[in-house]
C-alpha positions in Angstrom: 0.0 0.0 0.0 2.7 2.4 0.9 4.4 2.0 -2.5 1.3 3.2 -4.3 0.7 6.1 -2.0 4.3 7.3 -2.3 4.0 7.0 -6.1 0.9 9.1 -6.1 2.6 11.7 -3.9 5.6 11.8 -6.3 3.3 12.2 -9.2 1.5 15.1 -7.6 4.8 16.8 -6.9 6.0 16.4 -10.5 2.6 17.2 -12.1 2.6 20.8 -10.9 5.5 21.7 -13.2 4.6 23.6 -16.4 5.6 22.4 -19.8 7.2 25.7 -20.7 10.2 24.6 -22.8 13.7 25.7 -23.4 13.4 25.3 -27.1 16.3 23.0 -27.9 16.3 19.3 -27.4 19.7 17.9 -26.9 20.6 14.2 -27.6 22.2 12.3 -24.8 25.3 10.2 -25.3 26.5 7.6 -22.8 29.3 9.1 -20.6 29.0 12.6 -22.0 27.6 15.2 -19.5 25.4 18.0 -20.8 24.9 21.1 -18.7 22.0 23.5 -18.3 20.1 25.9 -16.0 16.4 26.0 -15.3 14.3 28.4 -13.2 10.7 29.2 -12.6 8.6 27.2 -15.1 11.5 26.3 -17.4 11.8 22.7 -18.7 15.0 21.5 -20.3 14.6 18.6 -22.7 17.0 15.9 -23.7 16.4 12.9 -26.0 17.7 9.4 -26.4 16.7 6.4 -28.5 16.3 2.9 -27.0 15.0 -0.4 -28.1 12.6 -2.5 -26.0 14.2 -4.4 -23.1 17.0 -1.9 -22.6 18.3 -0.6 -19.3 18.5 3.2 -19.1 20.3 5.0 -16.2 20.6 8.8 -16.0 22.3 10.9 -13.4 21.8 14.5 -12.7 24.3 16.6 -10.7 22.7 19.6 -9.1 25.4 22.3 -9.1 24.0 23.9 -7.1 20.2 23.9 -7.5 17.2 21.8 -7.0 15.8 20.1 -10.1 13.4 17.3 -10.8 13.6 14.7 -13.6 11.0 12.8 -15.5 11.4 10.4 -18.4 8.7 10.2 -21.1 8.4 7.1 -23.3 7.7 6.8 -27.0 3.9 6.5 -26.2 4.1 9.8 -24.3 3.6 8.2 -21.0 5.7 9.4 -18.0 7.7 6.3 -17.1 9.6 7.6 -14.1 9.8 10.8 -12.0 12.5 11.7 -9.5 12.9 14.5 -7.1 14.3 13.0 -3.9 17.0 15.4 -2.8 17.6 19.2 -3.0 21.3 19.0 -3.6 23.9 16.6 -5.0 23.2 13.7 -7.3 20.1 11.9 -8.3 19.6 8.9 -10.5 16.8 7.8 -12.7 16.6 4.1 -13.6 14.2 2.5 -16.2 13.8 -0.8 -17.9 12.3 0.0 -21.3 9.3 -1.7 -22.9 8.9 0.2 -26.1 11.2 1.0 -29.0 11.6 4.6 -30.0 12.6 8.1 -28.8 12.6 8.8 -25.0 12.5 12.4 -23.7 14.2 13.4 -20.4 12.8 16.6 -18.9 14.7 18.6 -16.3 12.4 21.0 -14.4 13.0 23.5 -11.7 11.9 21.9 -8.4 9.5 24.1 -6.4 10.2 26.8 -9.1 13.7 27.3 -7.7 15.9 25.3 -10.0 19.4 26.1 -10.7 22.4 24.8 -12.6 22.7 21.1 -13.4 24.7 18.5 -15.4 22.9 15.4 -16.8 24.8 12.2 -17.8 23.5 9.1 -19.6 25.2 6.4 -17.6 23.8 3.4 -19.4 21.6 2.7 -22.5 22.1 -0.9 -23.3 20.2 -4.1 -24.0 19.3 -6.2 -21.0 21.6 -9.1 -21.0 20.3 -12.7 -21.6 23.1 -13.9 -19.3 21.6 -14.0 -15.7 24.8 -12.9 -14.0 25.4 -10.0 -16.3 21.7 -9.0 -15.9 22.2 -9.0 -12.2 25.0 -6.6 -12.5 22.9 -4.3 -14.8 20.0 -4.2 -12.3 22.2 -3.7 -9.2 24.6 -1.3 -10.8 23.1 1.7 -9.0 24.3 0.1 -5.7 27.8 -0.6 -7.1 29.4 2.4 -5.5 31.8 3.6 -2.8 29.9 6.6 -1.6 26.6 5.0 -0.7 25.0 1.9 0.8 24.9 -1.3 -1.2 23.1 -4.6 -1.9 23.7 -8.3 -2.0 22.2 -11.2 -3.9 22.4 -15.0 -3.8 20.7 -17.5 -6.1 20.7 -21.3 -5.7 19.1 -24.4 -7.2 19.4 -28.1 -6.4 21.7 -27.4 -3.5 24.2 -25.5 -5.8 24.9 -21.8 -5.4 24.5 -20.2 -8.8 25.5 -16.7 -7.7 26.5 -14.9 -4.6 27.6 -11.3 -5.0 27.6 -8.0 -3.0 27.8 -4.4 -4.1 28.5 -1.1 -2.5 29.2 -0.3 1.2 28.1 -1.9 4.4 29.4 1.0 6.6 30.0 4.5 5.2 31.6 5.8 8.5 34.5 3.3 8.3 34.6 2.6 4.5 33.6 -1.0 5.0 32.3 -2.8 1.8 29.3 -5.0 1.7 30.4 -8.6 1.2 28.6 -11.9 0.7 29.4 -12.7 4.4 28.2 -9.4 5.9 25.3 -9.9 8.3 22.3 -7.6 7.5 18.9 -6.8 8.9 16.2 -8.8 7.0 13.2 -6.9 8.6 9.9 -8.8 8.2 11.5 -11.6 6.3 12.2 -12.7 9.9 8.5 -13.5 10.5 8.9 -17.0 9.0 11.5 -17.8 11.6 9.1 -16.8 14.4 6.4 -19.0 12.8 8.9 -21.9 12.5 9.9 -21.6 16.2 6.2 -21.6 17.2 5.7 -24.8 15.2 8.5 -26.5 17.1 6.6 -25.9 20.3 3.3 -26.9 18.7 4.9 -30.2 17.6 6.2 -30.8 21.1 2.6 -30.3 22.5 3.6 -27.1 24.4 1.5 -24.7 22.3 -1.9 -25.3 20.5 -2.5 -23.4 17.3 -6.2 -23.0 18.1 -5.8 -22.1 21.7 -6.8 -18.6 23.0 -3.7 -16.4 23.0 -4.8 -15.2 26.5 -3.9 -18.6 27.9 -0.3 -17.7 27.2 -0.6 -13.9 27.7 -3.5 -13.5 30.2 -3.0 -9.8 30.6 -4.2 -9.1 27.0 -7.6 -7.5 26.8 -10.6 -9.8 26.5 -12.7 -8.6 23.5 -15.3 -11.3 24.0 -14.1 -13.3 21.0 -11.5 -16.0 20.9 -8.2 -14.9 19.2 -6.0 -17.9 18.6 -2.3 -18.5 18.1 -3.2 -19.4 14.5 -4.7 -15.9 14.1 -1.4 -14.4 15.2 0.6 -16.3 12.6 -1.8 -15.5 9.8 -2.4 -11.7 10.5 -6.1 -12.3 11.2 -6.4 -11.1 14.9 -8.3 -7.8 14.6 -5.5 -6.1 16.7 -4.2 -2.6 16.0 -0.8 -2.4 14.3 1.8 -1.0 16.7 3.9 1.2 14.4 1.0 2.7 12.6 -0.7 3.5 15.9 2.1 5.1 17.7 3.0 7.2 14.6 -0.3 9.0 15.1 0.9 10.2 18.5 3.8 12.1 16.9 6.4 9.4 17.5 8.9 9.8 14.8 9.9 6.2 14.0 11.4 7.5 10.8 13.7 9.7 12.9 14.8 6.9 15.3 12.2 7.4 18.1 12.4 4.3 20.3 9.5 1.8 20.5 9.6 -0.9 23.2 8.3 -4.4 23.1 6.1 -3.8 26.2 4.0 -1.5 24.1 2.4 -4.4 22.2 0.4 -5.4 25.3 -0.3 -1.8 26.3 -1.6 -1.0 22.8 -4.1 -3.9 23.0 -5.1 -3.1 26.5 -6.2 0.4 25.4 -7.9 -0.7 22.1 -11.6 -0.4 22.6 -12.7 -3.1 20.2 -11.3 -5.4 17.6 -10.9 -4.0 14.0 -12.4 -7.2 12.7 -13.7 -10.5 13.9 -10.8 -13.0 14.4 -10.2 -14.9 11.1 -12.5 -12.6 9.1 -9.9 -10.3 7.6 -6.2 -10.3 6.7 -4.5 -7.3 8.1 -0.7 -7.6 7.9 0.3 -6.7 11.4 3.6 -6.5 13.4 1.7 -6.6 16.7 0.7 -10.2 16.1 4.3 -11.5 15.6 5.6 -9.4 18.5 3.1 -11.3 20.7 4.1 -14.6 19.1 7.7 -14.1 20.2 6.4 -13.4 23.7 4.5 -16.7 23.7 7.6 -18.6 22.6 9.7 -17.0 25.3 7.1 -17.7 28.1 6.4 -21.3 27.1 10.1 -22.2 26.5 11.1 -20.2 29.6 14.0 -18.8 27.5 14.5 -15.3 26.1 13.3 -15.3 22.5 16.8 -14.6 21.1 18.3 -17.4 23.1 15.6 -19.9 22.0 16.2 -19.0 18.4 20.0 -19.3 18.7 19.8 -22.7 20.4 16.8 -24.3 18.8 16.8 -22.9 15.3 20.0 -21.2 14.1 22.7 -23.5 15.5 21.0 -26.8 14.6 20.5 -25.6 11.0 24.1 -24.4 10.8 23.2 -20.7 10.6 26.3 -19.7 12.4 26.2 -16.0 11.3 22.6 -15.4 12.3 21.2 -13.7 15.4 18.1 -11.9 16.7 18.9 -8.4 17.7 17.0 -8.3 20.9 18.1 -4.7 21.8 18.6 -2.2 19.0 21.1 -0.4 21.2 23.5 -3.4 21.2 25.6 -3.5 18.1 25.8 -6.5 15.8 29.4 -7.3 15.1 30.4 -6.8 11.4 26.9 -6.0 10.3 25.6 -3.5 7.8 24.4 -0.1 8.9 21.1 0.9 7.3 21.0 4.3 5.5 18.3 6.6 4.3 19.0 9.6 2.1 17.9 13.0 3.4 16.5 15.8 1.2 19.9 17.5 1.6 21.5 14.6 -0.2 23.4 13.1 2.8 23.1 9.5 3.9 21.8 9.1 7.4 22.1 6.2 9.9 18.7 6.1 11.5 19.1 2.8 13.3 16.6 -0.1 13.6 13.0 -0.3 14.7 12.7 -0.7 18.4 10.5 -3.5 19.7 10.6 -5.5 16.4 11.7 -8.8 17.8 9.5 -11.5 16.5 8.1 -9.3 13.7 11.7 -8.5 12.5 15.0 -8.0 14.0 17.0 -10.9 12.6 20.5 -10.2 11.1 21.8 -12.9 8.8 23.9 -13.6 5.7 23.3 -14.9 2.2 24.8 -18.3 2.9 22.8 -18.7 6.1 19.5 -17.9 4.3 20.4 -20.5 1.7 20.9 -23.0 4.6 17.5 -22.0 5.9 15.9 -22.5 2.6 17.4 -26.0 2.3 16.1 -26.9 5.7 12.6 -25.9 4.7 12.9 -28.1 1.6 14.5 -31.1 3.5 14.2 -30.5 7.2 16.8 -31.6 9.7 15.2 -29.2 12.2 11.4 -29.2 12.4 9.2 -31.5 10.3 7.8 -31.7 6.8 4.3 -31.6 8.2 5.0 -28.4 10.2 6.6 -26.7 7.3 3.7 -27.7 5.1 1.4 -25.9 7.5 3.5 -22.8 7.3 3.2 -23.0 3.5 -0.6 -23.5 3.4 -2.6 -20.3 2.8 -5.1 -19.4 5.5 -8.8 -19.5 4.7 -10.9 -16.7 6.2 -14.4 -17.1 7.6 -15.9 -15.9 4.3 -14.2 -18.8 2.5 -11.6 -16.7 0.8 -7.9 -17.4 0.9 -5.4 -14.8 2.3 -2.5 -16.1 0.2 -0.5 -16.1 3.4 0.4 -19.1 5.6 2.5 -18.8 8.8 5.0 -16.0 8.2 5.0 -16.7 4.4 3.2 -15.4 1.3 2.2 -18.2 -1.1 1.3 -17.4 -4.7 2.5 -18.2 -8.2 4.9 -16.6 -10.6 4.3 -17.4 -14.3 2.7 -20.7 -13.3 5.2 -21.8 -10.7 4.4 -21.9 -7.0 6.3 -19.1 -5.1 6.8 -18.9 -1.4 8.2 -15.6 -0.3 8.4 -12.8 2.2 10.0 -9.3 2.0 11.3 -7.2 4.8 11.7 -3.5 5.5 13.2 -2.0 8.7 13.8 1.7 8.9 16.6 1.6 6.3 17.2 -2.1 5.5 15.4 -4.0 2.7 15.1 -7.8 2.1 13.4 -10.5 0.0 13.6 -14.2 0.2 11.7 -16.1 -2.6 11.5 -19.9 -2.9 10.3 -22.0 -5.8 9.6 -25.5 -4.2 8.9 -27.4 -7.4 12.2 -26.2 -8.8 14.3 -26.7 -5.7 15.4 -23.1 -6.2 15.5 -19.8 -4.4 16.8 -16.3 -4.4 17.5 -13.6 -1.8 18.4 -10.0 -2.1 19.4 -7.6 0.7 20.2 -3.9 0.9 21.1 -1.3 3.5 19.6 1.4 1.3 16.1 2.5 2.5 15.0 3.2 -1.1 16.0 -0.3 -2.5 13.1 -2.1 -4.2 13.5 -5.8 -3.1 11.0 -7.0 -5.7 13.9 -7.0 -8.1 14.4 -10.6 -6.8 11.4 -11.7 -8.8 12.8 -10.3 -12.1 16.2 -12.0 -11.4 14.5 -15.3 -10.6 13.0 -15.3 -14.1 16.5 -14.9 -15.6 18.1 -17.7 -13.6 15.2 -20.2 -13.7 13.9 -20.7 -17.3 10.6 -22.2 -16.0 9.7 -18.8 -14.7 10.3 -16.9 -17.9 7.1 -15.1 -18.9 5.2 -16.9 -21.6 4.7 -14.8 -24.7 1.1 -14.1 -25.4 -0.2 -14.8 -28.8 -0.4 -11.7 -30.9 -3.8 -11.2 -32.5 -4.2 -7.6 -33.5 -2.1 -4.6 -32.5 -3.8 -2.4 -30.0 -4.1 1.2 -31.2 -4.8 3.5 -28.2 -5.6 6.4 -30.6 -8.6 4.5 -32.0 -9.8 3.1 -28.7 -13.3 4.4 -27.8 -13.0 6.1 -24.4 -16.7 5.4 -23.7 -15.8 1.8 -23.2 -14.2 2.9 -20.0 -17.7 3.4 -18.5 -17.9 -0.3 -17.9 -14.9 0.0 -15.5 -15.8 3.3 -13.8 -16.5 3.0 -10.1 -14.7 2.4 -6.8 -12.4 -0.5 -6.0 -11.2 -1.4 -2.5 -7.8 -3.0 -2.2 -8.2 -6.5 -0.8 -5.1 -6.1 1.4 -6.3 -2.8 2.8 -10.1 -2.3 2.3 -10.0 1.3 3.5 -7.8 2.2 0.6 -10.1 2.9 -2.4 -9.2 3.5 -6.0 -11.8 5.6 -7.9 -12.0 5.4 -11.8 -13.8 8.1 -13.8 -14.0 9.5 -17.3 -14.4 13.1 -18.5 -14.9 13.1 -22.2 -12.0 11.2 -23.7 -9.8 11.6 -20.6 -9.6 8.8 -18.0 -8.7 9.3 -14.4 -7.9 7.3 -11.2 -7.8 8.7 -7.7 -6.7 7.0 -4.6 -8.0 7.7 -1.1 -6.6 11.1 0.1 -4.8 11.7 -3.2 -5.1 13.8 -6.3 -6.2 12.6 -9.7 -3.9 10.8 -12.2 -4.6 10.4 -15.9 -4.7 7.0 -17.4 -3.9 5.8 -20.9 -5.2 2.5 -22.4 -2.7 -0.2 -23.3 -5.3 -2.8 -24.1 -9.1 -3.2 -23.9 -8.8 -3.9 -20.2 -5.4 -2.5 -19.0 -4.3 1.1 -18.5 -1.0 2.9 -17.7 -1.0 5.6 -15.0 0.5 8.9 -16.0 3.4 10.1 -13.8 4.0 6.8 -11.9 5.4 3.5 -13.0 2.2 1.5 -12.4 -0.7 0.1 -14.3 -4.2 -1.2 -13.7 -5.9 -4.3 -15.2 -9.6 -4.9 -14.8 -11.1 -8.3 -14.1 -14.3 -9.8 -15.4 -16.2 -12.9 -14.2 -17.6 -15.7 -16.4 -20.6 -13.5 -17.2 -18.3 -10.7 -18.5 -19.2 -8.5 -15.5 -16.4 -6.3 -14.2 -15.8 -7.5 -10.6 -12.3 -6.2 -9.8 -9.0 -4.7 -10.7 -5.4 -5.4 -10.2 -2.8 -2.7 -9.4 0.5 -3.7 -10.9 3.7 -2.0 -9.6 7.3 -3.1 -8.9 6.6 -6.8 -9.7 3.7 -6.9 -7.3 0.1 -7.5 -8.3 -2.4 -6.2 -5.8 -6.1 -7.2 -6.3 -9.0 -4.9 -5.6 -12.7 -5.7 -5.4 -15.3 -3.5 -7.0 -17.6 -1.8 -4.5 -21.3 -2.0 -5.1 -23.2 1.3 -5.5 -22.7 4.7 -7.1 -19.4 6.5 -7.0 -19.3 8.9 -4.0 -19.5 12.5 -5.2 -16.5 14.6 -4.4 -17.0 17.0 -1.5 -16.0 20.6 -1.8 -16.6 22.2 1.6 -16.7 26.0 2.0 -14.5 28.0 4.3 -17.5 28.2 6.7 -17.9 24.5 6.6 -14.2 24.0 7.5 -14.3 26.6 10.2 -17.0 24.5 12.0 -14.6 21.5 11.9 -11.7 23.4 13.5 -10.9 22.6 17.1 -8.8 20.6 19.5 -9.3 16.9 19.7 -8.0 14.1 22.1 -7.7 10.4 21.6 -8.0 8.6 24.9 -6.8 5.4 23.3 -3.5 6.9 22.1 -3.3 9.6 24.8 -2.6 12.3 22.2 -4.0 15.7 21.0 -4.6 16.8 17.4 -5.4 20.4 16.5 -7.5 21.2 13.4 -7.4 24.8 12.2 -8.3 26.9 9.2 -5.5 28.6 7.3 -5.7 30.3 4.0 -8.9 28.5 3.2 -7.4 25.1 4.0 -8.1 22.8 6.9 -4.8 22.1 8.7 -3.9 19.3 11.2 -1.1 19.7 13.7 0.4 17.6 16.4 3.1 18.7 18.8 5.8 16.6 17.4 4.5 15.8 13.9 4.2 19.4 12.7 1.5 20.8 10.4 -0.2 19.1 7.4 -3.1 19.8 5.0 -6.3 17.8 5.2 -7.7 17.3 1.7 -11.5 16.7 1.4 -12.4 13.6 -0.6 -16.0 12.7 0.0 -18.7 14.0 2.4 -17.2 14.5 5.9 -14.0 12.7 4.9 -10.4 14.0 4.5 -7.1 12.5 3.5 -3.8 13.5 5.2 -0.3 12.4 6.1 1.5 11.6 9.3 4.8 9.9 10.4 2.7 6.7 10.4 1.8 7.2 6.7 -1.2 8.4 4.7 -4.4 8.4 6.7 -8.2 8.9 6.3 -10.1 11.1 8.7 -13.9 10.8 9.0 -15.9 13.3 11.0 -18.3 12.4 13.7 -21.4 14.6 14.2 -24.2 14.7 16.8 -27.9 15.1 16.1 -27.5 18.9 15.7 -25.0 18.2 13.0 -22.1 19.6 15.1 -18.7 18.0 14.8 -18.0 16.2 18.1 -15.0 14.1 17.0 -13.5 12.1 14.2 -12.1 8.6 13.4 -8.7 8.0 11.8 -7.7 5.0 9.6 -4.0 4.7 9.0 -2.9 1.7 6.9 -3.2 -1.3 9.4 -4.9 0.6 12.3 -8.5 1.7 11.9 -11.3 3.5 13.7 -9.1 5.4 16.2 -11.4 7.9 17.8 -10.5 11.5 18.7 -13.1 13.5 20.7 -13.5 17.3 20.6 -12.3 19.0 23.8 -12.3 22.6 22.5 
């Protein structure tokens, strides 16, 4: 969810620039810098020609100044937009689909602009050799002045590739090597589930037992929440990091979060977000509690249990749980995120993540782990099979998630996988059981897209190569009748986050999509049922049932396919409140659950929200009595609560994985 929201925000930032041109268009040549200056509404244009299946890398040096980049493809669709830092270097990286002329636009960011030099670093065909392709895709992290990445690929017990790029520690100029331990974030969840299954198989824990048997101080909501619910993200509990972010806690700025807060959060939660087993809501709270159960039942600290019962017997000698983020991990990577000023910052790891994350490991140890899942020396085949069996919700639908593992297919082959993201570490482990194969990628760069693992897997494992679709007739977007889009118009709720809704509309021949709390984006047809989003690297495919009725859509971005279900009923009309309407909303509000105040005020005709530590933000009206906004916890939706006299007495906030958090008016 966060990926799509960040893309929309980026598109909005870039879309505000005018297309006023500096008349000349200069061709880019690999390795030859071209300089320029932009200010105000200027746009400098550069061109290059590329075939399909090419890798294009472009660097801009802001000298000094603040510019933004966007690359437009031969079909006049914006393929990539970049404006991450105010000074220094920025890179734009694209894998081409179409043959023809591409245009790079350099714009003055925030109308400030300045001098710049742009260099085409690469414009070459993607290699058919998997190892060379790996180097092409990971080249942006092959550097000595920034964090790096590492990748390992194996099949049939044989390592096909193990390679590292870039730096593990910038402060001491230590390179990232294949033996460097690194934080794998939520990829750790499968290890917690595996540890729980060891206790289940020993008869010490029951999957369908009430979690309050093991943690009796948890609040009793009048419904049985089981250990199985914990491992499948179907509890109904609030998500810890999303919730505390609403209080002004700056997790993105290294604010500490303690493990004891899991229980405290649930004790103050007034009711469950959903009935146990009725909804999949990816949730760190659940796995934090699972680690507590393991520790209590085994009568060992969780990190010691993992070391003695899991890591050592499997031979994972370079793996450990970081129980305390203030205790260093010897020889490990430091995670970095790039500030707007262009500098790399070490923001540390998430506090309280043990069980949900917090494992440091190496490429070789992850391969050993994968081999144990395939042919267990520790644990049992039956227990691992349960981990790899998707959970079925009470409505009969599958979640596509087992115990700490996602289970789906990639081009017809079963795929078992899990990604991870700590503050500034990224990870992916993907296994293909029928092939006896797997791949893992790691990075200590907070902007790394770990779904690159799926693209590399297709190169190394021929069975995963996309099957070419038979060509019937060439689709001509110019001749496509926009009125056909009316069959798709409506609202679609993402299955993984039902509160996040995509609206699709048509105005004449122009097609739009708008996500909850975001501005509109134009769409261009690429087939009778698929559309590319302008300004972001994403597309949407619509789904029909056997009766040809449109029932859903699939958001495609970064190798991930996120299904969305069509909502029944008319599209909610946009709400345009007057200044007088907004003035009646303004006031001071308090959440007893989170013990925090929010201030809503009217400024320059806009409704503003402020929190003591989070600062100020704009609330954008979407539909009647509903606003979208942003906080350190992420994008949120705010819905007003009114009394019988139509006075605003409070509001409810939904933020990603925590919903219906009430704030009452106090002033």
